[in-house]
N, C-alpha and C positions, 0 to 999 in steps of 0.2 A: 152794314157794320161790319167792324173788326172782329177778329178772334175775342172771346170772351176772357176777362183775366180775373181768375178767382183762385187765390192760392192761400195756402198755409206756409208762414216762414218763421224760421228760428232766428233769422239775420233782422238788424233794425229796419224799419220800414222808410220808404221814400215816397211822400205823397206824390211827389212830381210824377213819378211812375205810373201811380194809378190814375191821376188827371190825365196824362198824355194818352191812356188806354182808351178814354171816352171822348174827348177833345175833337173837335173837328170844324171846318169853315161854316158848316149850315147851324152850329149851334151858337146861340148869343148867351147861353149861360151854362157854366160848368160848376157843380156845388160839390165840394170835396169836404167830407166829415173825417176829423182825426179824432179818435177816442184816445185820450191822454191818460196814464196813470196818475191818479191825484193822490194828495197826501194825507186824507181823510175818508172814513166810510163811517157811518152809523155813531158819529161822536167819538171814533177813536182815530188817534194817528197812525196812518198807514205807512210804512217804511218800504215796501217791495211788494210785487206780485209774483206770481208763477202761473203761467197759464200751459195747461195739458190738453192735447186733443185727442180724440178718438182716431184711429187708424183711418177712417172714412170720412173723416171731417171736411177734408178739402172736396170731396164728391158732393156731400151736404152743401157746401158753400157755393160750389158751381151750380147747384140746383137753385139755391136761392136766387143767384145772379140771373141765371137763365129764365126764371119764372117771372121774376120783376120786370126784366127787359121785355118779355113777350107779352105781359099784361100792360106795360106802358108803351112799348114802341120805342124805348129810349136806351141808348147804350149805357150799362152799368158795369162797374168792376169793383173788386174788394180783395184785400190782402188782410188776414190776421196774423199777427204775430203769436209764437207760442215760446215757451222757456221762461227764464228769469227776467223781469224787468223792474226797473227803479222808477221813483217818482220822475214825472216829466217823459218818460218814454212813450212812444206811440203803440198802442196795442191793436188798433183797428183803423184801416183807411178805406173808406167807402167814397165812389165818385158817380155821379149821374150828370150826363149833359142833355140839353135840350134847347129848342128854339128860344123858349122864354122861361124866366126864373122861377115862376109859381111851381111849374110842373117839376122843374128840376128839384127844387127844395122838398116838395111833397113826395117825390119818388125816393129821393135819397134817404128821408126820414123813413119810408116805408121798408126800404131795402136793410137799412141799419136794425129796424125792430125786428124785421124776419131773420137777420142772421142770428141776432142775440136769442131769439125764441127756438130756432131749428137747427142751429149748427152746434154738435155736441164738443164744445169746448168748455172747461172747467177752470175756474180761477181760484187759486188759493192768496188769500191775502195776509201779509206778514204784518202785524202791528208793532209799533214802536215799544211796546210794553213786553214783547218777546214772545206773545200769543200768536196764533194763526187760525184761519177759518178758511173752510171751501166755501165757494159760492156756485151755484148753478149745477149741483149734483143732482 
C-alpha cells in the first residue's frame, strides 16, 4: 500500500487526487464518495455552510482511515474541507479501492460514517432566511 492520504484542507477539493491515492492495477473497483453542499436541510433553504475543525482533526481523520484500512485490508483515503462553502461545493471526498465492487462500496460507506462520527469537525448552516445553526457540536 502507498502512503495514507488523510487531510483537512481549506482549499477546494479534487476527487481525482483522492481516487489516485487508492487506485492500482490490482483493483477492479474504486469507489469515490463526494459529500456535496446541498441547498436544503430540515425543510429550510440552505445558502452556505461553514466548517470548523478542532486543531487535532487531521490526526483523528488519519486514525479513521488507518483503522478502516487495517480492518478491511484495502487502501482508503479522505480529505475534508474546512472554511466557507457554498451550495455545490465538495465538503468531503473519501475513496476505497478493492478487487471487487461490493467490498469497495461497503468499506467506503463505513469510512464515511466513521469520519462523520469520530472526526471533530463542526458545520454551521446558513439559511436563506438569514438564520444559521451549528450541527455536530
